[in-house]
N, C-alpha and C positions, 0 to 999 in steps of 0.2 A: 693123437686124437683130434678129431674135427670138432673144434669149439664153435663152429657156426651151427653144426648139428645139435651139439649138446645145448646151446642156448635155446634153440627152437624146439626141443623135445617136451619141454613143460613150461608151465606158468608159474609164476611166484616164486621163482628162485631168488636168492638173496646173495649180494654181493657187499662185502664191507671195504669202504675206501680207506686206504693208509696214504695220508700225506706225508711224504719223507721229511719235510720241513718241520712237521709238528710231532713227529714220532720219537719218542724217547727210547733209545736202544737199551737203556738200562732196565727198562720194564718189560723187556721183549719175552721174558720166560711166562710172566703172569698173563701179558696180553695174548701169547700164543696159546696157552692152556685154556683161556676163556674162549677163543675163537674155535679151536677144536672141540670144545664141549658143546658149543652152540651149533656145530655141524653146519656152518654156513657153507654156501655152495662155491664161492670165489672170494679171493681177495683182489680188488682193483688197487693198483699202486700208481701214484702219480700227483703232481700238483702244478699250479700255475707258474710257479717261480723256483723250482727245484734244480739245483745244479746236479750235474751228471754224477760226480763222486758220492753226493748224499743218496742220490736216487739208488745208485748200485749197492752201497753199503747196505741199505734197508732191504733190498731184494736179496741180497746174498744172506744177511742174517735171518730173515723169514724162511728161506728156502731149507735151512738148517733146523728149524723149528716146527714147521706144519707141513702137512701133506695135502694141503688145499691148494687148487690150481691158482697160480699168481698170473695175473693179467695185467700188462701194462695199459695205464690209462694217462697218456703223456700230456704234458703241458707244452712241451716242444719235442722235436724230432730227436733231441739228443738223450731223452729218457728212454732207453732201452737197454736190455743186458741178456746174454745168453741164458741167464738163470730163469728167465721168464718162461712160462709155458705158452703164452700167446700175448699178442700185442694189439690192442685197438689203434687201427691205423686211420686216424680221425681226420675228415675234412670238414671244416666249419662252414657248413653250408648256409646258416641263418644269417651269416655276415657277408660282406663284400669286400673283404681285406684279402687280396690274392696271397699274401703272406702265408695265410692259414687254410686257404684252399688249396694250394699246390706249392708255393715258393719254398717253405721250410722243408717240406718232404724231399726236394731234390737234393738237399745236403748230405743226406744219409741213405739215399734210395738204394745204393749199391750195397752198402753194410747190411741194412735190414733185409734186402732180397738173399743175401747169403747167411742169414742168421738161422739158429736151430729153431727158434720159436715159431709158431703159427702167426702170420699177419692177417688180421681180420679188417677188410675194408669197410669203414664204418661212416655213415652219413651223420654227423653230429650237429644236432640243432640246440641252440641256446634259446630258451623259453623265458619270458619276464617272470621274475620270481619276487617282484616288488622290492628288490635291493640291488645295489651295485655290485655285481659279482666279479671276483678276481678275473675269470675268464674274459668277461666283457671288458674290462680295464685292460688287461694285458694284450687283448687282440685287437682292442680299438674298434670292436663292433657292438652293434645294438641287437638286444634280443627281440624275438618275435612276441608282440602281445598275445596273451591267451586268448582274446576274444577275437583274433583274426585266424581263425580255423582255416579258412581257405588257403591262406599263405602257408600255414604250417603243412597242410596236406600236400600242396603243390611243391614245396620244397622237398619234403620226404619222397614223392614220387619221382621227382627229378633225380635225387640220389640214387633211388633204385634203377631208373633208366641209364644212369651212368655207370652201373655195375656195383654200386655198394651193396653189401651183404648183410649189414646190420643198421638198425636205426637207434640211436641215442638221443633222447630228449632229456635235458638238463636245465633245471631252474637256477642252477648254480649253488655253490657251496654256502650253506648258512641262509639260504632263500627264506624270506618272510612267507612266501607262498610257494608250495609245491606245484607241480604240472597237475592241472585238474584231471582225474581219472577218465571224464567224458572224452578228452582229447585221445587218450591212449585207446579207449574202445573204438573211436571212429577210425583210428589209423590201422586197425586190424585188417582191413580190406587190402592194404598195400601188401600184406603177406611177406613181411620181413620179420625176423627175430626183433622184438623191441625192449630196449633198456630204458630205465627211468631213473632219474636221481635228482637231488636238490631239494632241501627243506623237508626231509622225512623224518618224523619225530615220533611216531607212535606205531603200535601195531595195527590199529584201525586204518591207518593210511597204507600200510602194506597190504592188508587184506582188500582194501579197496582197489589198489593197483592188481592184485591177482584176480579179482573179479573182472576188471576191466581188460584183462587179458595180457597184462606186461609180463614178459619172459624173465627178466632180471631186473630187481629192485635194489638200488644202491643206497646203503646208509652210510654217512661220513661223520659229520659234526656231532650227531646225537651220542654217537659212541665216544668220540673225543671227550664230550662234555660228561657223559654218565656210562662208565664201561658195563655198569649193572644192566643196561638196556639189551645186552647181550643175553641175558637170562630170559627175556620176554621174547627175543628172536628164538631162542633154542626152543621154547614152548610153541612157538608158531610153526616152527619146521617140523617139529614132532607131529603137530596136528596135521600139516600139509601131507607128511610121509603116510600118516593113517588114512587120509581121505583118499590118497592115491590107491592104496591097497585096496579100500572098499568100493573104488570106482566112482566115487562122488565127485572127483575133479573134474571140471569142465573140459580138460584135455587129457 
């Protein structure tokens, strides 16, 4: 399956982010049941400090439990496995640390080129969420302030000109402030499938991102804190599906 096209086909898709460092394998049965019942579109898997063995053990366990696409969202280039359906091949364009622009990628380029999963070239932009994120700390880069749209837009456009096929805006795990939906709306003109995450805690925020044109909306910490939030997501996805059938969805 071409996941670039799948991301691009509709707006308001939902991905649940699983951080293997925080994931309890003993609860995988109940977690998987809740995920399946919610009908989320994707599971993103990765974290800023996850070791390879832990990453792969969680991927393998989830692969046995769910039929939802597993998408790697790696904190480093060793977070990959052939059980993945696709891998977000991230370049941290918002920072100026060459290690996260291209340096790390070189270590496993040959292995990833030969892997069975799809590799998705992704322009990754860290946006200021008014908190110190793990990504910012580990990568030793600063996020782009939300009021500097000119910088955000030019960085995203540069990524497209470099050949990136996805755009990911991230306020960081547990951000105090999520990416403003107006930024998403303004970036639609770049014409790349757009993923947004970080600090999303309500259905109202998800709906605002859908209205702004985000293709994939990523929820992480709120589900770790409150698994019952999946019930709200289930209702949102049901409503989204009904509006698609009636033709009321903007795409």
